[in-house]
OpenMM code with the backbone's topology and positions (N, CA, C; nanometers):
from openmm import Vec3, app, unit

residues = "MET SER SER LYS ASN THR ASN VAL SER TYR GLY TRP VAL SER LYS CYS PHE HIS TRP ILE MET LEU VAL ILE ILE PHE THR GLN PHE TYR ILE GLY ALA ASN MET GLU GLN LEU LYS MET GLY ARG GLU HIS PHE SER ILE GLY LEU GLY ILE PHE MET LEU MET VAL LEU ARG LEU ILE TRP ARG ALA LYS ASN PRO VAL PRO GLU MET PRO GLU ALA THR GLY LYS LEU GLN THR MET ALA ALA HIS GLY LEU HIS ILE LEU PHE TYR ALA LEU LEU ILE GLY MET PRO ILE ALA GLY VAL ALA ILE VAL GLN SER LYS GLY PHE PRO VAL SER PHE PHE GLY LEU PHE SER LEU PRO THR PHE PHE ALA GLU SER LYS SER ALA ALA GLU VAL ALA GLU THR VAL HIS GLU ILE PHE ALA LYS SER THR PHE ILE ALA ILE VAL LEU HIS PHE CYS VAL ALA MET TYR HIS HIS PHE ILE ARG LYS ASP ASN ILE LEU LYS ARG MET LEU PRO GLY ASN LYS GLU".split()
positions = [
    Vec3(-14.7881, -11.2348, 11.0454),
    Vec3(-14.7044, -11.3209, 10.9698),
    Vec3(-14.7826, -11.4579, 10.9509),
    Vec3(-14.7717, -11.4944, 10.8125),
    Vec3(-14.8384, -11.6126, 10.7657),
    Vec3(-14.7626, -11.7342, 10.8224),
    Vec3(-14.8301, -11.8634, 10.8388),
    Vec3(-14.7683, -11.9786, 10.8758),
    Vec3(-14.6877, -12.0316, 10.7686),
    Vec3(-14.7547, -11.9965, 10.6399),
    Vec3(-14.6900, -12.0645, 10.5274),
    Vec3(-14.5983, -11.9739, 10.4552),
    Vec3(-14.5090, -12.0414, 10.3709),
    Vec3(-14.4254, -11.9497, 10.2993),
    Vec3(-14.4825, -11.8786, 10.1984),
    Vec3(-14.4246, -11.7784, 10.1284),
    Vec3(-14.4624, -11.7103, 10.0341),
    Vec3(-14.3303, -11.7194, 9.9201),
    Vec3(-14.3367, -11.6405, 9.8009),
    Vec3(-14.2568, -11.6533, 9.7037),
    Vec3(-14.1308, -11.5665, 9.7645),
    Vec3(-14.1435, -11.4651, 9.8511),
    Vec3(-14.0504, -11.3866, 9.8863),
    Vec3(-13.9958, -11.4010, 10.0750),
    Vec3(-14.0594, -11.4913, 10.1453),
    Vec3(-14.0303, -11.5134, 10.2642),
    Vec3(-14.0713, -11.6404, 10.3219),
    Vec3(-14.0154, -11.6784, 10.4214),
    Vec3(-14.0577, -11.8083, 10.4944),
    Vec3(-14.1693, -11.7796, 10.5880),
    Vec3(-14.2504, -11.8528, 10.6152),
    Vec3(-14.3504, -11.8350, 10.7088),
    Vec3(-14.3081, -11.8796, 10.8606),
    Vec3(-14.4026, -11.8462, 10.9673),
    Vec3(-14.3602, -11.8845, 11.0937),
    Vec3(-14.3124, -12.0297, 11.1206),
    Vec3(-14.3967, -12.1169, 11.0598),
    Vec3(-14.3643, -12.2529, 11.0730),
    Vec3(-14.2148, -12.2949, 11.0347),
    Vec3(-14.1860, -12.2510, 10.9186),
    Vec3(-14.0563, -12.2847, 10.8665),
    Vec3(-13.9440, -12.2258, 10.9433),
    Vec3(-13.9696, -12.1099, 10.9860),
    Vec3(-13.8919, -12.0339, 11.0704),
    Vec3(-13.8587, -12.0898, 11.2116),
    Vec3(-13.9621, -12.1655, 11.2544),
    Vec3(-13.9506, -12.2348, 11.3929),
    Vec3(-13.8853, -12.3635, 11.3705),
    Vec3(-13.8963, -12.4245, 11.2592),
    Vec3(-13.8275, -12.5478, 11.2305),
    Vec3(-13.6748, -12.4959, 11.2294),
    Vec3(-13.6343, -12.4099, 11.1510),
    Vec3(-13.4996, -12.3572, 11.1181),
    Vec3(-13.4443, -12.3322, 11.2536),
    Vec3(-13.4858, -12.2393, 11.3361),
    Vec3(-13.4065, -12.1868, 11.4653),
    Vec3(-13.4135, -12.2960, 11.5610),
    Vec3(-13.5424, -12.3589, 11.5842),
    Vec3(-13.5357, -12.4652, 11.6924),
    Vec3(-13.4480, -12.5715, 11.6501),
    Vec3(-13.4421, -12.6031, 11.5360),
    Vec3(-13.3237, -12.7165, 11.4950),
    Vec3(-13.1781, -12.6792, 11.4968),
    Vec3(-13.1531, -12.5420, 11.4977),
    Vec3(-13.0346, -12.4853, 11.5210),
    Vec3(-12.9925, -12.5043, 11.6667),
    Vec3(-13.0851, -12.4713, 11.7533),
    Vec3(-13.0423, -12.4929, 11.8922),
    Vec3(-13.0402, -12.6206, 11.9307),
    Vec3(-13.1267, -12.7218, 11.8873),
    Vec3(-13.1155, -12.8519, 11.9057),
    Vec3(-12.9851, -12.9126, 11.8829),
    Vec3(-12.9476, -12.8898, 11.7449),
    Vec3(-12.8184, -12.9385, 11.6877),
    Vec3(-12.6990, -12.8789, 11.7755),
    Vec3(-12.7001, -12.7640, 11.8116),
    Vec3(-12.5820, -12.7105, 11.8972),
    Vec3(-12.5821, -12.7857, 12.0369),
    Vec3(-12.7169, -12.8108, 12.0909),
    Vec3(-12.7021, -12.8919, 12.2074),
    Vec3(-12.6403, -13.0251, 12.1833),
    Vec3(-12.6887, -13.0787, 12.0752),
    Vec3(-12.6145, -13.2213, 12.0597),
    Vec3(-12.4909, -13.2267, 12.0226),
    Vec3(-12.4215, -13.1195, 11.9540),
    Vec3(-12.2877, -13.1007, 11.9457),
    Vec3(-12.2057, -13.0922, 12.0833),
    Vec3(-12.2585, -13.0305, 12.1662),
    Vec3(-12.2256, -13.0058, 12.2995),
    Vec3(-12.2140, -13.1441, 12.4066),
    Vec3(-12.3321, -13.2116, 12.3780),
    Vec3(-12.3533, -13.3149, 12.4551),
    Vec3(-12.2639, -13.4266, 12.3952),
    Vec3(-12.2628, -13.4363, 12.2605),
    Vec3(-12.1882, -13.5522, 12.1843),
    Vec3(-12.0410, -13.5313, 12.2261),
    Vec3(-11.9878, -13.3976, 12.2106),
    Vec3(-11.8447, -13.3879, 12.2441),
    Vec3(-11.8092, -13.4083, 12.4017),
    Vec3(-11.9138, -13.4024, 12.4837),
    Vec3(-11.8800, -13.4063, 12.6228),
    Vec3(-11.9555, -13.5385, 12.6787),
    Vec3(-12.0010, -13.6276, 12.5984),
    Vec3(-12.0893, -13.7219, 12.6625),
    Vec3(-12.0278, -13.8162, 12.7726),
    Vec3(-11.8953, -13.8430, 12.7807),
    Vec3(-11.8371, -13.9131, 12.8774),
    Vec3(-11.8627, -13.8574, 13.0076),
    Vec3(-11.8158, -13.7083, 13.0229),
    Vec3(-11.8266, -13.6301, 13.1442),
    Vec3(-11.9645, -13.6021, 13.1812),
    Vec3(-12.0672, -13.5727, 13.0701),
    Vec3(-12.1990, -13.5467, 13.1305),
    Vec3(-12.2718, -13.6624, 13.1650),
    Vec3(-12.2348, -13.7889, 13.1023),
    Vec3(-12.3107, -13.9018, 13.1159),
    Vec3(-12.4534, -13.8945, 13.0765),
    Vec3(-12.4674, -13.8297, 12.9635),
    Vec3(-12.6005, -13.8016, 12.8819),
    Vec3(-12.6110, -13.8867, 12.7682),
    Vec3(-12.5684, -14.0022, 12.7597),
    Vec3(-12.5807, -14.0760, 12.6432),
    Vec3(-12.7180, -14.1132, 12.6041),
    Vec3(-12.8116, -14.1409, 12.6988),
    Vec3(-12.9709, -14.1813, 12.6580),
    Vec3(-13.0165, -14.0421, 12.6013),
    Vec3(-12.9848, -13.9341, 12.6831),
    Vec3(-13.0425, -13.8096, 12.6378),
    Vec3(-12.9928, -13.7839, 12.4868),
    Vec3(-12.8741, -13.8051, 12.4486),
    Vec3(-12.8126, -13.7738, 12.3378),
    Vec3(-12.8946, -13.8602, 12.2301),
    Vec3(-12.9231, -13.9868, 12.2580),
    Vec3(-12.9832, -14.0626, 12.1593),
    Vec3(-13.1299, -14.0086, 12.1422),
    Vec3(-13.1879, -13.9832, 12.2557),
    Vec3(-13.3379, -13.9524, 12.2285),
    Vec3(-13.3531, -13.8138, 12.1607),
    Vec3(-13.2450, -13.7177, 12.1826),
    Vec3(-13.2558, -13.6036, 12.1045),
    Vec3(-13.2198, -13.6276, 11.9743),
    Vec3(-13.1485, -13.7051, 11.9141),
    Vec3(-13.1073, -13.7627, 11.7838),
    Vec3(-13.2318, -13.7990, 11.7314),
    Vec3(-13.3138, -13.8832, 11.8138),
    Vec3(-13.4422, -13.9329, 11.7278),
    Vec3(-13.5382, -13.8314, 11.7249),
    Vec3(-13.5286, -13.7198, 11.8129),
    Vec3(-13.6274, -13.6139, 11.7992),
    Vec3(-13.5857, -13.5412, 11.6684),
    Vec3(-13.4490, -13.5255, 11.6495),
    Vec3(-13.3964, -13.4570, 11.5325),
    Vec3(-13.4623, -13.5297, 11.4047),
    Vec3(-13.4439, -13.6668, 11.3978),
    Vec3(-13.4858, -13.7339, 11.2837),
    Vec3(-13.6333, -13.7036, 11.2739),
    Vec3(-13.7358, -13.7083, 11.3978),
    Vec3(-13.8730, -13.6891, 11.3673),
    Vec3(-13.8985, -13.5534, 11.3098),
    Vec3(-13.8312, -13.4487, 11.3846),
    Vec3(-13.8400, -13.3003, 11.3182),
    Vec3(-13.8086, -13.3087, 11.1679),
    Vec3(-13.7135, -13.3768, 11.1284),
    Vec3(-13.6536, -13.3540, 10.9906),
    Vec3(-13.7642, -13.4101, 10.9025),
    Vec3(-13.8254, -13.5265, 10.9402),
    Vec3(-13.9386, -13.5845, 10.8552),
    Vec3(-14.0494, -13.4884, 10.8461),
    Vec3(-14.0667, -13.4254, 10.9717),
    Vec3(-14.1971, -13.3310, 10.9531),
    Vec3(-14.1507, -13.2107, 10.8730),
    Vec3(-14.0293, -13.1577, 10.8868),
    Vec3(-13.9810, -13.0468, 10.8160),
    Vec3(-13.9865, -13.0831, 10.6567),
    Vec3(-13.9681, -13.2031, 10.6280),
    Vec3(-13.9781, -13.2377, 10.4725),
    Vec3(-14.0972, -13.2329, 10.4317),
    Vec3(-14.1966, -13.2867, 10.5131),
    Vec3(-14.3479, -13.2818, 10.4774),
    Vec3(-14.3943, -13.1368, 10.4583),
    Vec3(-14.3314, -13.0503, 10.5476),
    Vec3(-14.3858, -12.9054, 10.5480),
    Vec3(-14.3244, -12.8471, 10.4219),
    Vec3(-14.1903, -12.8812, 10.3958),
    Vec3(-14.1327, -12.8074, 10.2716),
    Vec3(-14.2114, -12.8617, 10.1270),
    Vec3(-14.2370, -12.9885, 10.1312),
    Vec3(-14.3180, -13.0382, 10.0264),
    Vec3(-14.4350, -12.9807, 9.9911),
    Vec3(-14.5118, -12.9195, 10.0942),
    Vec3(-14.6384, -12.8612, 10.0874),
    Vec3(-14.6325, -12.6983, 10.0747),
    Vec3(-14.4990, -12.6413, 10.1003),
    Vec3(-14.4930, -12.5034, 10.0910),
    Vec3(-14.3882, -12.4627, 9.9858),
    Vec3(-14.3968, -12.3548, 9.9139),
    Vec3(-14.3065, -12.3138, 9.8110),
    Vec3(-14.1739, -12.2689, 9.8821),
    Vec3(-14.0636, -12.2688, 9.8382),
    Vec3(-13.9558, -12.2138, 9.8829),
    Vec3(-13.9517, -12.0831, 9.8324),
    Vec3(-13.9174, -11.9741, 9.9099),
    Vec3(-13.9017, -11.8489, 9.8623),
    Vec3(-13.7840, -11.8373, 9.7404),
    Vec3(-13.8309, -11.7501, 9.6373),
    Vec3(-13.7412, -11.7460, 9.5257),
    Vec3(-13.6121, -11.6658, 9.5667),
    Vec3(-13.5231, -11.6932, 9.4991),
    Vec3(-13.3908, -11.6236, 9.5200),
    Vec3(-13.3871, -11.4902, 9.4700),
    Vec3(-13.3105, -11.3949, 9.5098),
    Vec3(-13.2992, -11.2554, 9.4533),
    Vec3(-13.2709, -11.2655, 9.3119),
    Vec3(-13.3309, -11.1687, 9.2162),
    Vec3(-13.3045, -11.1769, 9.0874),
    Vec3(-13.1503, -11.1713, 9.0436),
    Vec3(-13.0772, -11.1132, 9.1138),
    Vec3(-12.9327, -11.0939, 9.0792),
    Vec3(-12.8575, -11.2334, 9.1088),
    Vec3(-12.9169, -11.3239, 9.1858),
    Vec3(-12.8526, -11.4483, 9.2000),
    Vec3(-12.8423, -11.5556, 9.0903),
    Vec3(-12.7153, -11.5945, 9.0627),
    Vec3(-12.6819, -11.6629, 8.9435),
    Vec3(-12.7233, -11.8229, 8.9635),
    Vec3(-12.7184, -11.8806, 8.8523),
    Vec3(-12.7623, -12.0166, 8.8546),
    Vec3(-12.6661, -12.1081, 8.9477),
    Vec3(-12.5435, -12.0941, 8.9336),
    Vec3(-12.4394, -12.1610, 9.0041),
    Vec3(-12.4635, -12.1455, 9.1429),
    Vec3(-12.5000, -12.0070, 9.1930),
    Vec3(-12.5127, -11.9771, 9.3242),
    Vec3(-12.6582, -12.0486, 9.3827),
    Vec3(-12.7690, -12.0417, 9.3016),
    Vec3(-12.8794, -12.1005, 9.3423),
    Vec3(-12.8781, -12.2543, 9.3429),
    Vec3(-12.7944, -12.3237, 9.2568),
    Vec3(-12.7859, -12.4659, 9.2591),
    Vec3(-12.6897, -12.5079, 9.3837),
    Vec3(-12.5925, -12.4300, 9.4260),
    Vec3(-12.5099, -12.4397, 9.5514),
    Vec3(-12.5956, -12.4376, 9.6661),
    Vec3(-12.6836, -12.3232, 9.6651),
    Vec3(-12.7911, -12.3018, 9.7869),
    Vec3(-12.8790, -12.4276, 9.7898),
    Vec3(-12.9323, -12.4895, 9.6885),
    Vec3(-13.0232, -12.5880, 9.6879),
    Vec3(-12.9305, -12.7083, 9.7370),
    Vec3(-12.8217, -12.7271, 9.6784),
    Vec3(-12.7350, -12.8595, 9.7129),
    Vec3(-12.6959, -12.8426, 9.8570),
    Vec3(-12.6706, -12.7114, 9.9205),
    Vec3(-12.6418, -12.7327, 10.0725),
    Vec3(-12.7623, -12.7689, 10.1462),
    Vec3(-12.8825, -12.7297, 10.1220),
    Vec3(-13.0025, -12.7682, 10.1786),
    Vec3(-13.0431, -12.9258, 10.1658),
    Vec3(-13.0011, -12.9734, 10.0635),
    Vec3(-12.9936, -13.1264, 10.0364),
    Vec3(-12.9106, -13.1858, 10.1291),
    Vec3(-12.7974, -13.1419, 10.1298),
    Vec3(-12.6817, -13.1979, 10.2185),
    Vec3(-12.7403, -13.1791, 10.3574),
    Vec3(-12.8009, -13.0732, 10.4058),
    Vec3(-12.8395, -13.0769, 10.5432),
    Vec3(-12.9507, -13.1962, 10.5732),
    Vec3(-13.0368, -13.1922, 10.4702),
    Vec3(-13.1357, -13.3037, 10.5019),
    Vec3(-13.0840, -13.4334, 10.5098),
    Vec3(-13.0025, -13.4636, 10.4115),
    Vec3(-12.9291, -13.5980, 10.4252),
    Vec3(-12.8586, -13.6210, 10.5348),
    Vec3(-12.7657, -13.5287, 10.5915),
    Vec3(-12.7077, -13.5362, 10.7162),
    Vec3(-12.7817, -13.5520, 10.8437),
    Vec3(-12.8920, -13.4657, 10.8404),
    Vec3(-12.9745, -13.4630, 10.9671),
    Vec3(-13.0664, -13.5820, 10.9730),
    Vec3(-13.0963, -13.6575, 10.8528),
    Vec3(-13.1534, -13.7607, 10.8598),
    Vec3(-13.0668, -13.8884, 10.8951),
    Vec3(-12.9395, -13.8904, 10.8125),
    Vec3(-12.8455, -14.0059, 10.8153),
    Vec3(-12.7837, -14.0089, 10.9495),
    Vec3(-12.7590, -13.9011, 11.0159),
    Vec3(-12.6860, -13.9058, 11.1478),
    Vec3(-12.7703, -13.9683, 11.2526),
    Vec3(-12.9069, -13.9434, 11.2739),
    Vec3(-12.9579, -14.0293, 11.3775),
    Vec3(-12.9755, -14.1803, 11.3294),
    Vec3(-12.9930, -14.2032, 11.2033),
    Vec3(-12.9842, -14.3506, 11.1632),
    Vec3(-12.8529, -14.4107, 11.1971),
    Vec3(-12.7654, -14.3435, 11.1785),
    Vec3(-12.6102, -14.3919, 11.2170),
    Vec3(-12.6232, -14.4133, 11.3694),
    Vec3(-12.6797, -14.3220, 11.4391),
    Vec3(-12.6757, -14.3269, 11.5952),
    Vec3(-12.7755, -14.4539, 11.6420),
    Vec3(-12.8661, -14.4702, 11.5746),
    Vec3(-12.9383, -14.5926, 11.6203),
    Vec3(-12.8653, -14.7247, 11.5714),
    Vec3(-12.7929, -14.7108, 11.4662),
    Vec3(-12.7059, -14.8306, 11.4110),
    Vec3(-12.5980, -14.8487, 11.5418),
    Vec3(-12.5477, -14.7496, 11.5956),
    Vec3(-12.4493, -14.7749, 11.7009),
    Vec3(-12.4902, -14.8504, 11.8081),
    Vec3(-12.5974, -14.7784, 11.8701),
    Vec3(-12.6592, -14.8333, 11.9819),
    Vec3(-12.7154, -14.9757, 11.9672),
    Vec3(-12.8008, -14.9943, 11.8503),
    Vec3(-12.8365, -15.1253, 11.8389),
    Vec3(-12.7341, -15.2325, 11.8043),
    Vec3(-12.6359, -15.1895, 11.7438),
    Vec3(-12.5136, -15.2750, 11.7018),
    Vec3(-12.4210, -15.3183, 11.8235),
    Vec3(-12.4416, -15.2551, 11.9137),
    Vec3(-12.3658, -15.2673, 12.0473),
    Vec3(-12.4696, -15.3573, 12.1499),
    Vec3(-12.5961, -15.3734, 12.1050),
    Vec3(-12.6670, -15.4638, 12.1644),
    Vec3(-12.7700, -15.4005, 12.2680),
    Vec3(-12.7816, -15.2715, 12.2679),
    Vec3(-12.8631, -15.1964, 12.3499),
    Vec3(-12.9997, -15.1524, 12.2727),
    Vec3(-13.0993, -15.1353, 12.3591),
    Vec3(-13.2289, -15.0759, 12.2873),
    Vec3(-13.2127, -14.9092, 12.2661),
    Vec3(-13.2914, -14.8639, 12.1825),
    Vec3(-13.2976, -14.7314, 12.1739),
    Vec3(-13.4437, -14.6740, 12.2038),
    Vec3(-13.4411, -14.5882, 12.2870),
    Vec3(-13.5730, -14.5474, 12.3331),
    Vec3(-13.5934, -14.3833, 12.3211),
    Vec3(-13.7041, -14.3440, 12.3159),
    Vec3(-13.7205, -14.1866, 12.3054),
    Vec3(-13.7555, -14.1346, 12.4397),
    Vec3(-13.6650, -14.1016, 12.5187),
    Vec3(-13.6963, -14.0404, 12.6339),
    Vec3(-13.7895, -14.1177, 12.7349),
    Vec3(-13.7545, -14.2598, 12.7212),
    Vec3(-13.8368, -14.3586, 12.7984),
    Vec3(-13.9792, -14.3711, 12.7566),
    Vec3(-14.0253, -14.2969, 12.6493),
    Vec3(-14.1633, -14.3011, 12.6273),
    Vec3(-14.2021, -14.4206, 12.5205),
    Vec3(-14.1027, -14.4583, 12.4415),
    Vec3(-14.1269, -14.5786, 12.3538),
    Vec3(-13.9868, -14.6160, 12.3132),
    Vec3(-13.9791, -14.7453, 12.2793),
    Vec3(-13.8544, -14.8037, 12.2164),
    Vec3(-13.8661, -14.8169, 12.0681),
    Vec3(-13.7620, -14.8144, 12.0007),
    Vec3(-13.7587, -14.8448, 11.8552),
    Vec3(-13.7437, -14.9944, 11.8396),
    Vec3(-13.7976, -15.0550, 11.7387),
    Vec3(-13.7799, -15.1954, 11.6916),
    Vec3(-13.6256, -15.2145, 11.6711),
    Vec3(-13.5874, -15.3259, 11.6687),
    Vec3(-13.4496, -15.3538, 11.6468),
    Vec3(-13.4150, -15.3462, 11.4978),
    Vec3(-13.3515, -15.2841, 11.4364),
    Vec3(-13.3088, -15.2601, 11.2886),
    Vec3(-13.1826, -15.3178, 11.2692),
    Vec3(-13.0865, -15.3044, 11.3686),
    Vec3(-12.9552, -15.3530, 11.3532),
    Vec3(-12.8990, -15.4752, 11.4437),
    Vec3(-12.8657, -15.5855, 11.3946),
    Vec3(-12.8263, -15.6846, 11.4698),
    Vec3(-12.7006, -15.6488, 11.5537),
    Vec3(-12.6642, -15.7087, 11.6569),
    Vec3(-12.5583, -15.6868, 11.7459),
    Vec3(-12.4266, -15.7264, 11.6608),
    Vec3(-12.3540, -15.6237, 11.6407),
    Vec3(-12.2255, -15.6635, 11.5736),
    Vec3(-12.1183, -15.5629, 11.6045),
    Vec3(-12.0060, -15.5930, 11.6527),
    Vec3(-11.8941, -15.4981, 11.6789),
    Vec3(-11.8540, -15.4233, 11.5798),
    Vec3(-11.8212, -15.4840, 11.4384),
    Vec3(-11.7865, -15.4413, 11.3337),
    Vec3(-11.8710, -15.3192, 11.2780),
    Vec3(-12.0101, -15.3787, 11.2826),
    Vec3(-12.1242, -15.2644, 11.2379),
    Vec3(-12.1212, -15.1490, 11.3254),
    Vec3(-12.0972, -15.1608, 11.4530),
    Vec3(-12.1022, -15.0708, 11.5449),
    Vec3(-11.9897, -14.9495, 11.5211),
    Vec3(-11.8722, -15.0045, 11.4797),
    Vec3(-11.7596, -14.9547, 11.4541),
    Vec3(-11.7671, -14.8533, 11.3189),
    Vec3(-11.8346, -14.9248, 11.2165),
    Vec3(-11.8612, -14.8589, 11.0825),
    Vec3(-11.9476, -14.7435, 11.1030),
    Vec3(-12.0772, -14.7772, 11.1988),
    Vec3(-12.1617, -14.6712, 11.2327),
    Vec3(-12.1199, -14.5497, 11.3007),
    Vec3(-12.0234, -14.5822, 11.3974),
    Vec3(-11.9428, -14.4699, 11.4665),
    Vec3(-11.8887, -14.3683, 11.3751),
    Vec3(-11.7983, -14.4322, 11.2721),
    Vec3(-11.7258, -14.3626, 11.1715),
    Vec3(-11.8254, -14.2845, 11.0976),
    Vec3(-11.9406, -14.3301, 11.0495),
    Vec3(-12.0388, -14.2646, 10.9684),
    Vec3(-12.0792, -14.1615, 11.0493),
    Vec3(-12.1126, -14.1793, 11.1920),
    Vec3(-12.1869, -14.0699, 11.2697),
    Vec3(-12.0913, -13.9544, 11.2828),
    Vec3(-11.9759, -13.9870, 11.3150),
    Vec3(-11.8612, -13.8869, 11.3292),
    Vec3(-11.8531, -13.7897, 11.2001),
    Vec3(-11.8399, -13.8713, 11.0905),
    Vec3(-11.8218, -13.7854, 10.9615),
    Vec3(-11.9318, -13.7080, 10.9355),
    Vec3(-12.0588, -13.7557, 10.9570),
    Vec3(-12.1925, -13.6690, 10.9463),
    Vec3(-12.1734, -13.5534, 11.0362),
    Vec3(-12.1307, -13.5817, 11.1753),
    Vec3(-12.1465, -13.4758, 11.2634),
    Vec3(-12.0493, -13.3635, 11.2316),
    Vec3(-11.9205, -13.4064, 11.1717),
    Vec3(-11.8193, -13.2990, 11.1427),
    Vec3(-11.8690, -13.2189, 11.0118),
    Vec3(-11.9221, -13.2993, 10.9303),
    Vec3(-11.9729, -13.2469, 10.8010),
    Vec3(-12.0989, -13.1527, 10.8142),
    Vec3(-12.1831, -13.1781, 10.9302),
    Vec3(-12.2909, -13.0823, 10.9661),
    Vec3(-12.2378, -12.9673, 11.0125),
    Vec3(-12.1329, -12.9772, 11.0920),
    Vec3(-12.0752, -12.8601, 11.1597),
    Vec3(-12.0163, -12.7812, 11.0491),
    Vec3(-11.9433, -12.8202, 10.9469),
    Vec3(-11.8875, -12.7478, 10.8411),
    Vec3(-12.0042, -12.6787, 10.7562),
    Vec3(-12.1144, -12.7669, 10.7317),
    Vec3(-12.2018, -12.7074, 10.6539),
    Vec3(-12.2886, -12.5810, 10.7219),
    Vec3(-12.3050, -12.5869, 10.8580),
    Vec3(-12.3599, -12.4925, 10.9398),
    Vec3(-12.2654, -12.3741, 10.9173),
    Vec3(-12.1276, -12.3803, 10.9471),
    Vec3(-12.0450, -12.2653, 10.9269),
    Vec3(-12.0599, -12.1881, 10.7854),
    Vec3(-12.0648, -12.2920, 10.6897),
    Vec3(-12.0788, -12.2376, 10.5545),
    Vec3(-12.2121, -12.1719, 10.5331),
    Vec3(-12.3149, -12.2213, 10.5835),
    Vec3(-12.4631, -12.1721, 10.5701),
    Vec3(-12.4503, -12.0135, 10.6387),
    Vec3(-12.3845, -12.0142, 10.7600),
    Vec3(-12.3712, -11.8933, 10.8368),
    Vec3(-12.2921, -11.7854, 10.7493),
    Vec3(-12.1789, -11.8291, 10.6866),
    Vec3(-12.0861, -11.7402, 10.6037),
    Vec3(-12.1681, -11.6717, 10.4822),
    Vec3(-12.2449, -11.7749, 10.4160),
    Vec3(-12.3108, -11.7250, 10.3099),
    Vec3(-12.4277, -11.6583, 10.3379),
    Vec3(-12.5006, -11.6508, 10.4624),
    Vec3(-12.6041, -11.5639, 10.5131),
    Vec3(-12.5298, -11.4282, 10.5416),
    Vec3(-12.4170, -11.4440, 10.5969),
    Vec3(-12.3484, -11.3000, 10.6404),
    Vec3(-12.3177, -11.2225, 10.5027),
    Vec3(-12.2689, -11.3002, 10.3994),
    Vec3(-12.2176, -11.2544, 10.2791),
    Vec3(-12.3602, -11.1889, 10.2198),
    Vec3(-12.4472, -11.2503, 10.2111),
    Vec3(-12.5827, -11.1934, 10.1407),
    Vec3(-12.6197, -11.0689, 10.2092),
    Vec3(-12.5992, -11.0688, 10.3404),
    Vec3(-12.6752, -10.9655, 10.4231),
    Vec3(-12.5760, -10.8403, 10.4177),
    Vec3(-12.4540, -10.8714, 10.4475),
    Vec3(-12.3555, -10.7440, 10.4380),
    Vec3(-12.2970, -10.7045, 10.3221),
    Vec3(-12.2742, -10.8036, 10.2309),
    Vec3(-12.2116, -10.7583, 10.0970),
    Vec3(-12.3070, -10.7472, 9.9917),
    Vec3(-12.3938, -10.8470, 9.9630),
    Vec3(-12.4739, -10.8404, 9.8646),
    Vec3(-12.6028, -10.7370, 9.9072),
    Vec3(-12.6328, -10.7410, 10.0227),
    Vec3(-12.7319, -10.6590, 10.0881),
    Vec3(-12.8773, -10.6935, 10.0194),
    Vec3(-12.8909, -10.8203, 10.0078),
    Vec3(-13.0234, -10.8675, 9.9769),
    Vec3(-13.1089, -10.9175, 10.0912),
    Vec3(-13.2274, -10.9884, 10.0681),
    Vec3(-13.3189, -11.0219, 10.1757),
    Vec3(-13.2960, -11.1798, 10.2196),
    Vec3(-13.2011, -11.2490, 10.1790),
    Vec3(-13.1733, -11.3800, 10.1976),
    Vec3(-13.1900, -11.3988, 10.3683),
    Vec3(-13.1114, -11.3233, 10.4357),
    Vec3(-13.1054, -11.3519, 10.5733),
    Vec3(-13.2342, -11.3022, 10.6435),
    Vec3(-13.2820, -11.1943, 10.5997),
    Vec3(-13.3957, -11.1223, 10.6512),
    Vec3(-13.5286, -11.2169, 10.6635),
    Vec3(-13.5333, -11.2730, 10.5353),
    Vec3(-13.6597, -11.3498, 10.5214),
    Vec3(-13.6640, -11.4842, 10.6284),
    Vec3(-13.5604, -11.5288, 10.6762),
    Vec3(-13.5533, -11.6311, 10.7762),
    Vec3(-13.5366, -11.5777, 10.9049),
    Vec3(-13.5399, -11.4565, 10.9498),
    Vec3(-13.5140, -11.3983, 11.0569),
    Vec3(-13.6665, -11.3960, 11.1526),
    Vec3(-13.6497, -11.4457, 11.2780),
    Vec3(-13.7940, -11.4240, 11.3407),
    Vec3(-13.8397, -11.2886, 11.3535),
    Vec3(-13.9490, -11.2529, 11.3419),
    Vec3(-14.0148, -11.1299, 11.3595),
    Vec3(-14.0090, -11.0503, 11.2215),
    Vec3(-13.9423, -11.1014, 11.1164),
    Vec3(-13.9462, -11.0196, 10.9894),
    Vec3(-14.0887, -11.0511, 10.9264),
    Vec3(-14.1390, -10.9225, 10.8790),
    Vec3(-14.2753, -10.9415, 10.8090),
    Vec3(-14.2791, -10.9380, 10.6878),
    Vec3(-14.1605, -10.9531, 10.6185),
    Vec3(-14.1677, -10.9514, 10.4506),
    Vec3(-14.2283, -11.0694, 10.4128),
] * unit.nanometer
topology = app.Topology()
chain = topology.addChain("A")
for resn in residues:
    res = topology.addResidue(resn, chain)
    for name in ("N", "CA", "C"):
        topology.addAtom(name, app.Element.getBySymbol(name[0]), res)
């Protein structure tokens, strides 16, 4: 299997980005929902920064690789909706970590990536800014969850009802 995408399938690099991001995002949902009990706030922030960095790498990779074409029977509206959902994922998965940094820094704390390095301060200490950032972060998290459920449902629709290759071209091990 090629590392690069083709007109009919994703390469192994895109597939790795896709499936690794899914695992990391579900891990973040779990930690975020149970942060007080788990006492993993620092890890949550570090993983969020990791998501941000992976999204930047993913955008660079996507810019240099063609996106496989939609099946011929796919209408314009469906194609636009698919592209729109992917744009929404990128906006949410870049915006949510930025909101997370805003929360932490607006509360007067530094943000570090697993203790390896700390981010410069982008947001001044401000209780009201922290509250706004928390609201944005929560809305983005819920929106991401809804988008993932929608993405899953559409993939299942294509696989079981339309019986096209939309799901297969992103599955690990698929040689298409």
